[in-house]
N, C-alpha and C positions, 0 to 999 in steps of 0.2 A: 319339509323341515320347518314348521311354523315357528315364528319368533318366540312364542310363549314357551317353547320347549327349552329355551335358555334361561327362563326365569330362575333367579336365585343362583345361577351359575356363572354370571358375568359380573366381574368387578372392575370398574374403571379406576385405573391408577392415576394419581396426580390430577385430581379433578380440577384443582385451581388452575393448573397449567392449561387444561382443556378449555376452561371458561375464558381465559385470557387469549388463547390461540386455538380456535376450533379446527385449525388445519392439522393439528397433531393430536393423536389419540393413542394411548397405551392402555390395554385392558388384559385382564386375566380371565380366561374361559376355562372353567373346571369341567372335568368329565369328558374332555376331548384330547385327541393326540394328533399325530402327523396327518391323519386322514383329513380332518377338517382344516388344519393349518395350511397344508400344501394346496388344497383345493381352493380355499378362499383367497389365498395369496395369488394363485394363478388367475382367478377371476378379477381380483382387484387390480392387478398390474396390467390388465387389458381394459380397464375402465377409465373413461375420460376424467381428468382432474386429479389422478393419483400419481404422485411422484415416485413413491415406493411403498411396498407393504411387506412386512417380514414377521417371522414368528420364531419362538424359541421354546424349548421344553425346559422349564425351570429346574425340575427334578426328575431324573429318569424313573423313579419308583412311583410317581404320582401321575394320574391322568389329568393334565392341565397344560394349557399352552399360553405363553405370554406373547401377545400380538401387538404390533405397532403399525400405525398407518400415518403417512405424511401426504397431505394433499396440497394441491396448488392453491394460490390465493383465491379466495372467493368460494371454495368448496369446503363444506362441513364434513369432517372425517367420519362422524357418527352416521350421518345420512348416507354417505357413500358406502359404509359398511352394511347398513340395512339393505341398500340396493343390491349389494353382492349376495346377501343371504336370500333375498327374494329370487335372484337368478338361480341360486343353488336349490331353492325350494321348487322352482319351476322345473329344473332338470330332473329332480327325483320324482316329481309328479308324472312327468312324461315316461320315465323309466317304469313306474308302477303300472301305468296303463299298458305299455308295450309288453311287459313281462308279467301279466296278471296271473298266468298259470303258474309260473315259478313262485310268485308271491303266495299263492294259495297253498302250494306245497309247504312253504316255510310256515305259513299260518297254522296249517293242520298239525305241525309238530311243535308249535310254541303257543303258550297261553298269554304271551306279552302283547299289549296294545302298541301298535307301531309308532304313529306320529305323536300321539298325545302323551305317551308315557315317558318318564325320565329315562335317560340312557342307563341300561344296567351296568353293573360293575364288570370290569373286564375279567374278574376272577370267577364270575358266575359260570357254572357248568352248563346253564341253559342258554347262554348267550350265542351259541353257534347258530341258532335260527333267528336271531334278531335282525332288525333292519340295519343295525350298525354293521353286522357281518356282511350283509348283502351289499351295503355301500362300499365296504372295503374290497369285496370281491370284484367290483366293477372298476376299481382304481388300480393303477400300476402296483406291482408287488412291493416296490420300495419307492413311494411317491417322491422322496427327496432326490432321486436320481434324475427324474424327468420334469422337475419343476421348471417353469419358464425362467429364462436368464434374468428377467426383471424381478423375480422373487428373491428376497434377501433374508437370510436367517441370522439370528444373533449368535455370536460366539459363546462358548461355555461360560465365560465370565459374566455375561449378561449386559455388557457395555454396548449401548446402541450407537454405533458410529458408522454412518452411511456416507457422510461427506466430512471433510476435515473439520469444518466449523463445529461439528458435534462434540469434539474433544473438550471444548471450552465449557460444556455443561458439567464436566467433571473436575476441571482444574482452574475454574474461574476465568471469566473474560478479562478481568483486570485485577491483578493481585500484586504481591510483593515483588515478584520477578519483573513484571512489566514496568512497575514504578522504578525499580533499580535500573532497568535498561534505559528508561527515559532520562534518569539522572546522569548516567554515563554518557549518553548521546549529547545532552546539553553541555556537559563538561568537555567532551571532545570538540564541540562547536567552538569553544573558546580557543582551542589550539588551531582549528581550521580557519576560523575567522581572523584570529590574530596573525597567523602566517600569511593569509591571503591579502589582508589590507596593510601589511607591513610597509609596502612601498609608498603608501599614502603619507606615512610619517617620514620615511627615509628620504623622500624627495622634496621635503619642505625647503623653500628657498630662504636663506638668511637675509636679514635686512642690513643695509649699510647706513649708518648715522651721518655719513658725509653726504649732503644733499646733491653733490655733483654726480654721484654714482647711484643714488637711490632709485632712479627710474630705469636703470638697465634691467632688461628682462632676462637675459642669459645669465643664469646663476653662476656659471664658471667665470664669466667675465667680471661679474660684480664682485666676487670674492677676490679675484686676482688684482683688481684695481682699487678696492677699498683699502684705505690706510690701516695699519695694524691697530688692534684694540678698538676699531670703529665698527666691527661686525657684530651684529646682535641676532641671536637665534634662540628660540624656545626649545629646539630639538636639534641635536648634533646629527646632521644629515650626511648622506653620501657625498654631497658636493663639498663639504667641509673637510673630509678626510683627504689628505694630500696624496696625489697621484693614484686616486682610486677610479673615479668616473670622469673627472675633468681631464682634458678639455671637451670631451664628448658629452654635452649637456643633455642629449636626448636618451642616453643609456638607461636611466631608470624607467622611462616609458617603454623602451624596447624590452626590458626585463619583465615588465608587467604583461606585455603582450605574450612573451615566451611562457609566462606562468599560466596565462589563459589557454594557450595551446596545449600545455601539459595537462591542464584540467580537463579539456575535451578528450584528449587521448586516454587519460586515466578513467574517465567516465565510461567510455565505450568498451575499452579493454577490460576494465574491472567488472562491468556488467556481464560481459561474455564469460569471464572466468568464474564469476559467482554462480552463473547458471550451470557451468560444467563441473566445478570442484566444490561448490558450496558457498554459502554467504559468510559464515563466521570467519574463516581464515583469510578470505580476501579482504574483509573489513579490518581484521587485525593487522594484516600486512600493510594496509594503507595507513593505519595509526602509527606503526613502527617507522615507516618511511617519512611520515609527517614530522615526527620528532627528530629523526636522523638528519633530514635535509634542513630543518630549522636550526639545529646546532651547527651544521656545516655552513649555513649562511652567516650565522653570527661569528664564526671563526674564520671566514674566508679572507684570503690575503690579496685577492685581486677581483676585478669585476667579472672575469670569466668564471671564476669559482662561484661567485654569488649568483650569476646568471644560471649556471647549472643547478645550483641549489634551489633557485626559484622555480625552474622548470620541474624539479623533483617535488617541490611543495605542491604545485598544481597537479602533477600526476597522482600524488598521494591523496590529495583532496578529492579528485574525481572518483577514485576507487573507494575511498573510505565512505563518502556520503551516499553514493548510489547503492552500494552493496548493503550498507547498514540500514538504509531506509527500507529496502526490500525485506531484510531480516526482521526488522522491527514490526512491519505490517503482517508478517506471516506467523508471529508468535503472540498475537493479541486477538481477543474476540472481535467479531464484526462491529459491535457497537463502539469500540474504542480504537479502531484502526487510525482514525484521523487524529486522535489525541497523540499517538506516537509520532505521527508525521510532524506535529507542531513542535516536537523537541528539536527539530532542525532549524528553527528560527534563529536568527543572528542578533536579535534585539539586545539581549542581555550581554552576549559575547562582545558586541561592538562597544558597549559602554565600558566593560571591564578592560578591553584592549586599549581604549582611549585613556583610561585612568593609568594603566601600566606604562603607556608611552609618556604620559605627563610625569610620572614618578621617576622613570629611568632617564629620560632626556637624552638618550643615546641609542642609535640604531642597533649597535652590537649588543649592548646590555639588554635592550628590549627583546631581541630574538632569543638570547640565551636564557634570560629569566623566564620568559613566556614558556619555553619548551621544558625547562626544569620543573616549572609549576605543573605542567601537563603530563609529566612522566608517569604519575600514578594511574593514568588511563590505561596504560599497557598492562598493568596488573589487574585492574577492574574488568577489562574486557575478556580476560581468561575465564571469568565466571559466566560469560554468556554461553548459551546453548545453540547448537546448530539448528537450523530450521527443520522441524520434523515434517513439515509439509513437503519440502524439497526432498527429504530422504524417502518419503513414501513414494513420490513420483519416480525416484531412482530405484524403487523396489528394495530398499534397504530397511526392511520392516523392523528388524531387531534393533538397529541403531535409532530408528524413529521412536520406538517404544521406550528405549533408554532415555532419550531426550525428553519425552513427555513425562516420564516418571520424575525426572529432575525438576521440571516445571511444577509438577504437582507438589513435590517436596518443598520447593520455594514458597508456594502459595498455601502450604499447610493443608493440602487436600489428601484425604486418605483413600487413594485409588491406585491401583496397580495395572498398568497397561502391558499387554503382551502382543506378540506378532499377530496372533489370530484376531485380536480386536480391531486391527487396522486393515484387514484383508478386503473389506467391503468398500473401502474408499476407491473411487474410480481412478485408474491409472492408465498411462499410455501402453500401447502394445510393446512387446519386448524390443523390437527394432527401433521404435520411436522414443522409448525412455532413454536410450543411449545416444540418440541423435543430437548433434550439435546444431542449434538453431542460429540462423544468421539474420542480417538485416532484411533479406528477401522475405522472410517469414512474417515480418511486420506488415507486409502488403500482399499477402498470399491469398486473400479472399476479399470479397466485397465488403464484408463487415469490418475486417481489419484495416482495409484501405480507408474506410470512413473514419474509424477511430484514429488512425495515424495522421490523417490530414488535419483533424481537429487538434491533436497533440502538437503537431509541428507548428501550426499557426499560433497556438497558445505559448509554446516554448519560446518562439521568437519574441513575444511581447514581454517575457519575464524580466530580462535584463535591459531590453531596448527601451521600454516605457519609463524606466527610472533613469537610465543613462542619458537620454535626450534632455532630461530636466537638469540633472546634476552637471553635465558637461556644458550646457548652455545656461550659465548662471544668470544671464541677463533676463531670462524669463521670470525670475523670482525677485521680489522686493526685499530690501534689507540685506544684512550681511550673509554671504553665501555659507560661511562657516556655521552661523547660528541656524540657518535653514537646514543644513545637512544634519546637524546635531539633533534638531527637533524632529527631523524625519525618522531618525533611529528611535528616539524616546517615544514618539507618538505611536509606534507599532507595538508597544508592550501590552496594550489592552487586548490585542487580537486573540491570543491563545485562550485567555479567560472567557472571552465572548463565545468562541467556538465550542469550548468544553461545556459551558453553561447550556448552550442550545442543543448540543448533542445529548447530554445526560438528562435534560429535562424532557426528553422525548417529544420535541416539537415536530409533529409529523410532516409539516410543510417544509421544514428546514433540511432538505436532502442535498445530495451532491449537485444535482442539476440546478436547483434554486441558488445554491452558493456560487456555482460556476457562472451562471448567467447574470446574477445580480452584481457580483463583484466586478466582473469584466465589463459589463455595460456601464457601471458607475465610473470606472476608469475612463472608458471611451467618451462618456458624456462630459466628464470633468475636463478632459483635454480638448474636446470640441468647444466648450465654453471658453477655455483659455484662448483658443484661436479666434473666436468671435470677439472677445474682449480686446484682443490685440488689433483686430481690424477696426473696431470702433474707436479705441484709444491706444495709439502706439506706445504711449508711455507706460512704464511698469507700474502696476497697481497692487495693492494688498490683496484684492479679491482674486486676481490671477494667481498670486502665490498660494492662497488658500486652496483653490481648485487644483492647482498643479500638485501640491503636496498630498492632498486628499486622494487624488487619482493614483499617485505613486504608491501610497500606503495600501490602498485597496488591492492593487495588482501584486505588490511584492510580499504581501502578508496573507490576506484571505484567499486571493486567487491563486497565488503560488502553492498554498497548502492543498487546495482542492484539485488543482491541475496535477500535482504530484500524486495525489491519492488516486485520481483517475488512471494515471499511467501505471499504477500498481494494480488496480482492481480490474482493469479491462483485459489484461493479457495473461495467458496461462502461465503456470508455475515455472516451466522449463524455459520460458523466454522472457520472464518478468523482469529480471535484473538487467538483461540486455536491452529491453525496451526503455527502462528508466535511464540507463546510461546513454542510449542513442538520443533520446530527447534532451538529455543533459548537454550533449554536444550542440544541439540546435540552440539551446539557451545561450551558449558561449558565442555562437555565430551572431545571434541577435545583439549581444553585448559588443561584439566586434564591429557590427554595422553602425551602431549608434554614433561613434565619433565621425564616421564618414557622412552620416545624415546631417549632423550638426555642421560639418564643413560645407555641406550643400547650401545651407542657409546664406552663405557669403556670396555664392555665384548664381543662385536661383531666386528663391523667394525666402524672406526671413522666417517664415513659418513652415518651411518645407519639412524639416525633421519631425516636428510635432504632427503635421498633417499626414505624413506617411505612416507614422506610428499609430495614429488614430484610425486610419483605414484598416490596418492589420488587426487592431483591437476589435473593430466592428465585424470583420470577417470571422474572427475567432468566436465572437458571440453568436452570430447567425449559424455558423457551422455546428457549434456545440448545441444550440437549441434544436436543430433538426436531426442530429446524429446521436448524441450521447444518451445512453439509458440512465435510469436511476440505479445506483449501486449501493446506496446506504443500507447497511445491515444485510446485504445480500452476499451469499457465498462467493468467494473469488473463484474464477475458473482454474481448473487444474490441468485439463488435457486439451489437446488440439485434435479435432476429429479430421482424419484424413478423408477427403472427399474423392480425390482422384489419384491413386497411388502412382499411375503412370506419369502424370505431369507433376506430381508432388504438390498439388494444390491443397491447401489446408484452410480450415476455418475454426473459430472457437465454437 
């Protein structure tokens, strides 16, 4: 079958796409049918460098096949196709020699020239003796029954969906729906951040204008001893409300710890539930609980009710953030996954919360007005769609197609998905798609152990690296209030920077580069702070600059890429659980920070920062050696079971 026998009968579709990406080729071959399609598919799927090869018959009344080839990086799809045709040509040459007598019989009853002639019409009465008929006689009666399992055929609709990321070719990688989701997430972060940092305002200590009592550190004692009308405060705090937390001055801090515990529990439980029951409704339940417990806190009549409400706020925050982060990443194209993760930044939310606290000047009014303002979130979230990626892995194809059609409608794309369009996406075996994955599965293979070690080290630094600076304000020069305010404001540029680098297709700006650069910058900044402290024990402006720069890099750029890795490295049916688990580790890091700062008093003054710096460098080195590049790469959907007897799995 010489190549020139296809002259004029091959049409390359979407030439511009092939020029941009030679690993993907779609072509129309006229005058051929299942015979060539199934044979070439079989050969191609056994060829090095081919990810998949599939074909479809565009119209049952026409002799033509629509062929698609996807090769691995570095392999040209057209060259691979030509190699396959060479193999096919060699096979038929061997057959001709071996069955020369049979061929002569066919030749004697036919005037057609075999290899050099165009393929005769299938309706020709003389085609029974042609080479095409001979080729067909040597293949299975119905080739599609015995095609290699690696060969994939297009559904009748012609939509080419072999992995989930293919759907974004038809519904846009980023459209109106994805932007709407980003807006709602950022809106929800106002509620989450406002409720979470509420205690920072509610525990402000009032000032006493009587100099005899102004130096008293215990806020309850100060208020009790300060003469009437001599107390001055910018925010009516818990200490000022009669018989609420006083005389137990440490209660607000204990409530904050309780809130952090609730957040950790919410993260891990919410992650598990999102993998079992779906992302959307776990997210929605977190949003409902966030508002409910916010109102409960604002209306609480005792500190026990407020403590319960703060635990509930933490529980709701953990479930809301980790489930919605997974959902957001699964409903956007590969190029813009990190853009959706940026929506979870608190920079803007913290500024608005601070303004609201200033305007309300009362902890009850603050909580009630904040949650009234955020109630519309509960309506907006009803327009979110369940993750079609998760639905496919649960083999709920009809529901997945329905959700994809909704996304297409949102993005004004004229495409209609059906169950058959999604059948080629790889899914787990029946027993594994219903399996409930646990913490054990995060370390059930060498690859996953490596990933999880890096994620744990990274998660520890997320809250710890900021907390050791904020809790130990002597590290910084100037007013601690100004420094913390600047810390929030100076993070606003980060989302714009990352979006610019992602959308401008900077090839070097991948996940690995962002991970290593941001974390090593934080580690280097903290190391410089330690060195400057050793050289000059007095507080300096330079130490402040390095400390704030290191904190910004870790809590903004690094936080974003670390979260993105925790989403992109783990398969669909354990993805939310992984995000939630590492979220718990983040809270552990935040809980260790005050103890590290306390260690400064009995060990070495730089102990907290030195310990944090060591963990930062461990995270950098582990990430550099273990983490792969995942930018624009399809997220894993399945876990390949390697040893069913021991239940060992790997991605």
